[in-house]
Structure formats: C-alpha cells, structure tokens
Phi, psi and omega in degrees: 000145173283156178311308180309316184291329173297323184279000180278113187278357183302327177276001173275082187204150177290142192292339176291341172294334185273320178297314174306315185292322169302325178286321170304322178295309178290342175260004176084014188266353196296336184253006177294113179291135181232156179231132184235137171256143167255123182211169174228155193260337186209143176281128178305147184064026190042038178280180190274334176203176181237169174246126181280140184206159166110359180307312179300326169295329178292317177301315183290332174292322179294323189281343182249010179301128174187154168256123182277169172309322185290321177297325179295317181293317176303311183300314177300327179295336181285350183046040176234350187244141182285157181298324183297317180289325171295323168298325166302315181294325180301332189246021190288139161206172189269127184238006190268200180242153171213136180240144183213155164280137185299148186296142180092002172281131176293136181226167192224160179304148178076347176289140167294117168283322177226140170237125174254121185240105179196172172305137193306318179296314175309306181302325181281328189282339184269358185302309190293313184284329171303314182285334177293312182289324182289317179303304186303304186291322177297319176301311189284319177304318182295306179294324175298323179296323179293313180297315180299319176292332175290340189271352172056045178086007167284159182287132175240130180242144179271122183243028196250010184314314188287350176238014174286161174276067178100170189292321179290328178294320176288320182291304182288336178292326176293325180294316177291325177293324181298311177307313178296344172123357168306147187279334193184189180211162169273349187279113183295316185290337179292324174294311185296324189276312199244343189075025171284123190305119171259152179195167180164157186235285185214158175246179185286345176300322183298319185289316180297329181290340180264152176304323175229160180292327176300314179307314187299312183294313184301310183300315178304309182295332179287322179286315181239072182292330187263007180222036186276097170236122194256129179278123195247011183251013184295326183245286171215114188302312188266333178284316187235322183299301181297309185303314189291324175304312175299318182299320183288310178304318186295321187272337181258301192276330186291317179296339177269005182066027180268120174250353185272116179197181183205168167225154181232139167250137183232009182201171170086189181281099185305314184294316174297307183300317184295321172296316184290318182299323183292322178292323180295311185297317188290320185291328177269011169080024172257058183298331190272347179295119178278146180252118180243147180228159173215180173113081170051055174272149166220185184294326183292314179298318181288325175304308181301315184301316183286325174296330180273001176084022173303136189269070186239126181262337183209138179253126169257108181255123186256253189300332184283344174267310189290336177255353193052053200297329182291336176207080199267029170226133183276319169095014181288146181232162184231103194244139171281140178232350174196162171230141184238132174278184185290344181272355182086013175290123177256126188248116186286148179237152178223148174255121175263140181214151176292338173275098188315318191296341183263002173287136187270161170269112186282169163094168175275120193235167167246149177241126188244157167232127183261129177243137176287124180294341181272331182245339192075359182284150174289135181261315181188162177254163192207123178254148183223160171288145188313328182264012179264162168235162176247123177268109182262010175285341184228189177278151179225128178273123166246166179217158175284121182289351176259344173219081199298343181289336184281115188230157178210133179266125180253134185217163190043059191226161174244130182255132174237131176286125183272332182275126174244150184290129179252313174231131176234130182047035169091355183253134181284132177237013182241132182265106174300131174292167173286164183291336171286326181284330170301319181291310181294328169296323178291324179297312183302308183290332171296320181300336176281356177267141181295156188290339180290329181290331187268001175292141183287328179243128173054062178288159173292142178282130178273131180274133178246103188253165177247146173297151177310317178296317180289327176291321180289329175289321172299314190289324176300318178294323181294319176298326180290333185264354178295000000 
C-alpha cells in the first residue's frame, strides 16, 4: 500500500456503518436527509464543564472523503455488498451540512457539539471518525484546562508524547493540550505540523554522559547560553545538582551578562526541594533563575504543591495529561435526532432508555448561551428547535428540563448562538482560526464562567435548559413510545 492510501481515513469506520449504508441504499433511503447530534452525557473527572476540540481534523477528514479502488476491491471481497452500492461508494463525496461549536468553547452535557444534516448514507459513514476526533481532543483539552487552572498562571508544558496511546494521540494530543491552555509541548512534530511551540533541554542521560555533573552543566551552558535549563536531580539535588548549576551559571552565563536560566526537578519532594533550591539560587544572586518540575503531575498534585508554598515557576505535565489518566474516555455519542422529507418537513426522533441519562433530546436544534450584560458571565445555555429565535430584549423564564419546578428568570442578557455552519451543501463555509486564536478564545470563554462552575470538586451545576416548544416535543415523543 502507498502511504497516502494508508492515510485515507474514509475506511476508519465501524463495519456496521457500511452494512447499514448498503441497507439504506437497497431500501431507497440513500438520499433521505437525516440529522445526527454529537454530544456527551457527563463531564470527565466530575468537572463543571468540558472544552470542545477536534473540529479542524473533522473538517480535513470531510474534505478528503473518498473510497479508493483498493477500498472498493476490499469491500467487494467481503461478498456482502451489492455492485450498485459499491459503484455509489466509488463516486462518494459529502454533500450535506455540518454545524459545530467552535473549538475552545466550554460545553456541557447533552449539548450538540456537532450537528450533521446529510443524506442517510453520508451521515452514517462519518460517525466513527467524527466521534474519534471530537472525543479525543475534547478529552485532552478538558484535562489540560484543569491542569492549567491549577497552576494559577504559571507556565504548563505538555510532556507526554512517549506515554501517549500511539503516535496520533501524541501529536494531536499536544494540539488539544495547547487549546486547553498549555504553553507548549515537548513533541517536536506537533510544532512542525500545527505550530504548538516545542521546547526542551536535557535528560538525565546528558548528565550521565560526562565525567562529572559540573562538566555536563558547564558544557550545556556553553552550547545553549540562552536556553540553559539544567536537570539537577541526577545524583543529589541539593548537595551537588543545585551547587553545580550555580557554578556553571557563574562561570559561563554571568560573564555574558545572561541572567535568564533555569533548573528542573524530576524526582523527590517537590515542595521541599523547590524551596531549598530557591533559597540557594537567591543567595547566589540568581533570582531570575526559574524552577521547573516534572514527574507524574496532575491538577490535584499541582494544586497541593502550591498550597504548600512550593517555589515553582513551570510545570511539565506528561502521562496524566496526554492520556487523561484519571478518566481516559470522553464518552461522546452520535445519535439520530430527526429525519427530513423531500418537502423539508422535519420529523423529530428520540432514543428512549430505562437509563434516564440515555434519553436523547430530539429534533434539529439551535444552541444558545446567555451572557449577563452587567457581568459578562455565562448564565445558562438554552436549546431550541431550529426554527425558533430568542428575544433577549426582555425577560425570559427558563426551567430545568429534569426538575421542571426549578425556574429562573433571565434578564438584561445577550443570547448568542453557539453552533456555526461549517459545511453547507458539501461546501466548506467556515474559516478556521489559527491555533493561537483558538487557544485565546478558549481562555476568554472559560473566563466567562463563574468560579463556582470551575471548581475541581463538587462544581456548581451549570444549567442547560430547553425551550418550552422543544421540551413539549420531547415529552410528547416519550408518551408516544410508552
């Protein structure tokens, strides 16, 4: 196989999507317009919100959808699909509509992150990749945002490539971590491909390679005087590592007038060692020397280190970020919510379950966010049917769709639609922001959330309410299926 054929993601689908599509084709459903929602049911780590990410990779996937001759030959060899269907696939392209919340948007359970409106076969065949890219990147962006918030303005770098679940998880994961707020990555190719700033200095092997620790530090400072961050815990952090770093700084950097430098700790009691190292550096006149730490960090450990007074300027966070180790599944799903006939009449569809959490919100929908005009803070999110509008010139009473007696009057607010068109009639209509712009947008939008929603433990529940019309449609469907 040629490399470009291996990278054809069209075949990255669950096999049932092909068998169902063949069935749609043979039953005259191939051109029936359907509407699917991508949403999740629960925020990872019991957090107050998640961060949407992965849209750019979905866009690239849609733009490159095609079945190669080798793909058709493989499917023909399975002896399951009719020739007319295989001929259809040979000329396959996406002609539908896709709406999505922009990357970096804080999002909440049950909200549509992506809406696909397309002919049935097209909508069905893109299910797996759509979920894969949105689930993975939203998971890592969400975890990264938690870690960054724990660091309270200090620099956070993503260090997890070598322990990610595969190459793509490392490369794309670094992109998602940057959206979530990380300042950079150790993953070079993520910088080359996406512009995620890559950086790094040395590992323990550099120190071990030299006859003495001092020789290792001195040589590194001579080669990289403007990027001298020394790993000081290879032998004994306080007895040799920090003193040798100070000596190298004095002998190499000071004559050059360079005051910017750093040390890194990768083991031991980070609070104690960072405090002692800070004292030693300050006494030696290296007050601008930054202290960075790594070694199985996460948001809780970072929070505790800072509460204990650790003197840390930068955190390198690896496996627990890039794998979202505490909860490594985002849980997004792809569900049919409506079918549209040739006259444009939309018929809502619902999935009913004994597990109330799995009951879907039917219909082709709009998603709104209400911002208080006095504070700029997000008040609540609001789902409506596609043909509804929100009048934010007056007061609006909203209610909890699962506890309808809980009501709130929203006043002096601005309603903003969150779902934006990405593809219309198969044509891309969305101009993707730069990755830096997405990251800054994420920071700004997280700032619109109240601190109570951003708590790590027992966060305040942010309400996602339904319009009266949408709620009534859901209730009518539930009664009709009873």
